[in-house]
N, C-alpha and C positions, 0 to 999 in steps of 0.2 A: 511760319511755314513759308518757304519760297516756292513760287510757281514758275516753272520753266516758260520763258517767252515763246518757245516753239509750240508748247502745248496750248497756250492761250491763243496764239495765232491760228493754229489748226482748228481749234474748237470754234473760234469766231468765224473763220472762213467757211467752215462746214455749215454753220447755222445760216449765214448770209446766203450762201449759194443754194441751199435747199429751199430757202424762202423765195428764191427767184422762180421756182417751179417751172423750169424751162423744159420743153419737150425735147426728145432726142431727134435732132435734125442733122442728117448726114448728106453729103453730096459726092462722096468718093465714087469713082467709076468702077463698075464691076466688069472685069475682063471675062473672056470666054471660059477661063478656068475657074471662075467664081471668086477670084481674089479681088478685094477692093484695092484700087490703085490711085495714086496721086495724079493730078493733072500737070500740065506745063513742063513735063520732063523731069519733075522732081522724083528722086528715087528713095529718099529717106528724110526723116525729120527727127531732130533731137529736141526734146523739151526738157529744160533744166531749171531746177529751183535751187538758188544759192542763198544761204543764210549765214549770218555771223556766228550763230550758235550751233546750228545743225549741220553745217558743211554743205556739200553739194549732192543732190540727188537728181536723177534724170530718167527719162523714158525715151527709148529709141524705137521709132516707128519705121519699118522697112516694108516695101512691097514683097509679097510672097513669103512673109515670115510673121510669126506672132511677135508682138511688141516685147521688149525687154526693159525691166525696171532695174536701175543701178543705184545702189546705196553705198556710201562710203563705208569701208571696212566690213562689208557683208557680201555674200554671194549674189550674183545676178538672179533675178526672178522673172520667169516667163509669164506673160499675161495670157488670158484665154483668147481664143479666136474671136469671140463675140465682143470682148472689150477692145481688142486690137482693131476690129472692123469699125466700131463706134468712134474710137479715137482718130483713126485714119480719115473717116468721113468728116468729122468735125474739123480736124486740122486742115484737110483739103479745102473745105468750105471757107474757113477763116483766113488761112495764111497763104494758100496757093492760088485758088480761084478768086479769092477775095469777094465772094458774092454774099457774105454776111459782114455786117459792121462789127468792128472791134471797139473803137472809141466813139461814143456818142457826143461827148463834150469834154472840154478840159479848160481849167483856169490856172493861172499862176498861183503858186503856193509859197509859203515862207520857209519850207524845209523843216519837217517835224519828225520824220520817222527814219528808222534804220531797218525796216522790214525786208523780207526776201525780194530778190530780183527774179523775175520769171523770164527766161530766155528761150526763144524759139529759133532754131537754125534749120534752114532748108538746104538740102544737098542735091546738086544736079551736076552730073559729069565731073565728080570729084571736087567741085567748088562749093563752098558754103556761104550762105547769106544769113546773118544773124540779126534779130530784132529783140530788143530788151523791153520788158514791160514792168513798170514799177508797181509794187504792191505796198500796202500800208494799212492803216486803220480804216475801218469801214463805218460809215454813218450815212443812212438814207441812200444806199446804193452808190455813194461817192467814195472812191478810194483816195484817201488823203495821203499824199506821197511827199517825198523830199523836194521835188521840183514842180509838181502840179497836182491839182485835185482833178481826178479823172472819173467820168461816168462811163464805165465799160458796158457794153451791150449784154443782154441776157444770154446770147449764144456764147460769147467769150467767157462769161461767168460760169456757164455750164461746163465748158471745156476745162477751165481752171478747177472747178469742183471735182471733176473726174480725175484730173492729174493729182490734186492734193489728196484725194481719197486713196489713190494707189500708193503715193509716196509717203504717206504718214503711217 
C-alpha cells in the first residue's frame, strides 16, 4: 500500500502544531468600521504552499474582505470572518509589524528533504515583497530542511497550523 507524501506531511504537521498548544495571539488593528487591518500600509497578504506532489495552494488576506483559499483545479473558497480576522492578526504580528519572532534558531544542514515551501507575500501600493520559509521533517520542534535546521517560534507554528488546516 502506497501512502501519499502529502497525506503523511499533513498528518505530521497537524500533530506537531497541535502539540505546540499555542494560544490565539493577534495584533491586527481594528478600524472604526470594525475590520481588522494590516499595519505599515500593507493592503493584502498572500500565503502560498507549494509542493512537488500537491501543486500550489494559497490563502489571500485582504483588508475589508473575507480571506479566500485557492486550490489548483478547484473553485475558490471563502473563509469565515472569524478565521479571516485571526489570520490577519497573526500575519500582521509575524510578517508586517514583526513583533513576534519567527525563527528562534537555525543551523546549517546537509540537504535532506523536498518538502513544501511556505511563501508569504506582502503587497503595498501594488508592489509585492516575498519571503520563503522551508518546511521539512519535524523532530523535537526542529524543522529539518534542505538548507538549514530551523527552530520556528510557537506563534509561527500556530500560523502554519491554521494555514495547513485550511488548505488540506
